[in-house]
N, C-alpha and C positions, 0 to 999 in steps of 0.2 A: 503493500500499499504506501503510495505517495505519501508525502505529508501535506496537509491541507494547507491553503494559501490563506492567510488571516491578514487582511488590509485595513490600516486606519486613515482616516479621512480627516484632516483637519490640523490642530496647532502644534507646534514643534518649538520649543522655548528654552530657555535658561531659568530654572528656579534661583531666584537669589537668596540662600538661604542664609542664616546667621552664620555657618560654618564656611560658606563660600559658594560659587556656583555650581548647579548641578544640570545636567540634562533633563528635560521633562517635557510636558504636555500631556494631556489625559489620553488622548488617541494614539499617542507613540508609547506613551506607557504601555498601553493595552497591547500593541504589536509587540513589543519585547516580551512581555511575560506569555503571550500564546506562542512566542517562538521557543521560551525557555521550556515549555511545556509540551514540546511536541510539533507546533504549527512552523510553516515557514511566514514568519512576520515581514510586513510590507508596509510602508507608512508614505503617504502623499501629503506634500507641505509645501512651504514656502521659506526663504531666509533671505536676508538682505545680501549685499555684495560687499560684505564689511567681515572684519578679524571674528566676529563672534559669530556670524555664519558659516565661516570656514572650520571653525571650530565645533561648532552642531553637528555639521555635516561627518567631521570625521569621528565625532563622539559615537554617531549613530551605526557608522560602518565598523566602527570597533566594537561596539556591543553586539553586532550581527544582526542588525536590522536592514534588510532591503529598503532603499529609498528610491522615489521620485521627487525629489527636491527642485522647486523651481528658484532661480535667483531673481531678485529684483531691487530695484532702487529703495525700496523703503528698509527700515530698519529691521534688525534680527530681534524677535521679542523677547522681552525680559521681563519676568515677574516678581515681584519683592515679597518674600514669604517672610511672615513674623509666625515664630511658633510659641503658642500659648500651652504648657502642659504636652507637648508633643504634638498639638493639634494644630492644622497650618491656617493662617488667614492670609488671603491673597490681594496684591494691588496689581491691577492688570492695566497696563497702557494700549490705547487704541492707536489705529494707525500703523500697524506693522507688517512685516512681509506676508503673514500668512492670511491676512484680511485681503490677499490682493492674488489668490491662487487662480490660475488661468484654466480655461476650460479647453484643453486639447487632446488631440487623436491618441498621443501617447499615455494619457489619464485614462481615456476610454479603454484602451487595449488593457491596462492594469487591472482595473476594475472589474473587466468581462470575465477574468481569469480567475477571482476572488471567490473563495467558497464561504468567508464572510467578511462583514464589513462595518466597521465600527466608527461611529459618528455621535458628537454631541452638540448640545445647542450654541457652546461659546465661539465655535469657528465660523458659524453662520451668522454672526452680529454684523457683519458688513454685505453690503449687496453684492459686490463681485463674488466673494466666497462663497455667498448664499447660493446664487444662482448656479455657479460650478458644482458645488455637492449636490444639489438638487437634480441636475441635469446628469451626473455621473451615477445617481442611484437608478436611473431607468434602464442604465446600462447592465446590471448584474446579472449573472445567469441564473436560469430557472433554478430554484430551492437553495439559492445562498442565503445564508444567516444574515439578517441586517440587523445591527446591535446598536438600539438607542440607549447610549448612558448619558442621562439629562445632563447631570453635572453642572447645575446650575452657579454661575459665577456672578456677583455682584449684580449691575442691570442689564447683562447681555442677553436678555432671553424676553418671551413675552408669550401669551397664551396662544397665538395665533401661530408662532414657531411653533411651541411644543405639539400643537395640534398636526401639523403639517408633518412634522416628524415622527409622531406616532402613527401616522397614516402610511409611512414609508417603511415602518419598523415591522419585524418578525419578533425581536428580543425587546422589553422596556427594564432597564436596572435603573433604580431611584435608592435613594437612603431616607432614612427616618425623618430629617429635618425636612427634606425636601418634599416628601409626602405632606407634611402641615400646610406646606405652600398650597400643593396641588389640591387638596382638601376643599379649600376656600375657591380655588380657582375654576374647579368642575363640579363645585356644589356637590360634592360627596361627604360632607361634615357628617359626624357621628359613627361612621363605619369603623370597623378594626381594621389593622393593618392587613390582614389576608383578604378581609371581604372588598377593600380598596384594590387590592392586586388583582382580583376576579373581577373587578367592574372596568378595570383598565383591557385586562384579558379579553373579556368578551366585547367590550365597546370598540376596540380597536382591531379586534381579530388577530391577536398576538399567538405566537407559540408558546413564551416564556414571560413571565414577569419575576423578576428579582427585586427584593428589598432587603437593604442590609440597615443594620441597627449598631453601627459602630461596635461598642465594647458590649454588647447586648447579646445579639443575635443576629441571623440572616435567614430567609424563606423563598425557596424558589418555587414556582409554580407552573405547571405546564397545562396546556389547552388538553391533553390527553388525559386530565384528571390526576397525575401524580403532583405530589408536594415534597418536600424537605425542609425542615426547620432544625438548624444548628446554634446551640449557643457559641458565643464568640470565645474562643479559648483566650485565657489571661497570659499575657507576655509581659516582659520589659520592653516598653515602648521606648524608640529613640525618636522616631516622629511617623507621623502616619501619612507622609506624602506617598502618593502614588499606590497606596495600599488597596483603594478601592478597584482602581484599575487593574491592579494584577490579579484581582477577585476575577474581574470580567474577563480579562484576557486568556486566564487559566480554565474557567468555566467553558467559554467557547472552542479554544483548543481541545479539551478532553471530549466535550460532546461530538467534536466532528472527527474524533478519533475513536467514537464507539462507546464511550463511558456510558453507565447508565446515570440517570439526573442524580441519583444518591452519591454516586462517587464521583460525579464532576464537581458538586457541590463541595463534598469534602475535601477534595483536592483544592478546591478554590478558597475555601477558609483555610486550610493551612497554609497556602501560599501567601494570602494576606496577612497571616499573623507573623509569619517570617518576615515579610517587608515591613513591619512594624517594628521590629528588632533591629532594623538598620539604617543608613542615613541615606538619602535621597530614594527616586523612583526606580532606579536601575541596578541594585544590587547585585554581586556576583553570587551565584545559586552553590548551594554545597553541594558537594557528591551525592549525599540521600537528603532530601527535603525532610525535616522533622515532623513528627506526625503529633501536633501539639493536642489535637483532639484526645488521640489515645491516652497520651500523658495525663489528660484531663478525667479520663475515666470515661469519655465519650463514643 
């Protein structure tokens, strides 16, 4: 069996952490962890014609991520990350290179080969990249997984954008804080987390809905009636940057490789726990991933 191709669309950037800059961007984090879990990881983005852009392209290549990176006259994206008890708070600059991803035949060719494609709200904040990504999603092959990790940041989203992306998706991932906002936005107040997930599953004809609740638990529900809920293992947290993306990338890769929902979920939880024990979103993996759930008796 050839490795499935998992492709991310969107932001590639430098996270400016207290300890220095680290390569990141939610979609590319996703591709990295999909690659580390058995997929062929690809990323489509844009960086500036500057030194920071050169360094980012080299970093992605060094990490083993296949990239189609456009270079343009806009600056390479940097995001100031303040950590409060290991939890990141982001200051995201507008008018950067990935706000201007051009729709090209090369991108269409890459998208048409992918077995899974990941996208979020942030990269679609600009009209240019919004138009490019929505057109590219029309070129996915039949049966491709289209993974919408909502990833709300600042004011870079709207109900209209979220609905548009939900209609394009087959998988929807959301965290408990984002769900609070969406309960009001979609008028589903008073529902349990699981009931809210089932509402989105039915309303938008999705294959999976994933709800993560930080240090508490995570739940995966499928349209086939399967579900899995796991408590989050307690680990010594260095930072949580990229933890949610690592969960998504792992779940996607393992699902494409034939794991059951329960097994893919378990591996996703263990990967996210590991990432929380490391600095930055692209840590080197150990020879064998610790089974934090087993250590906790789960």
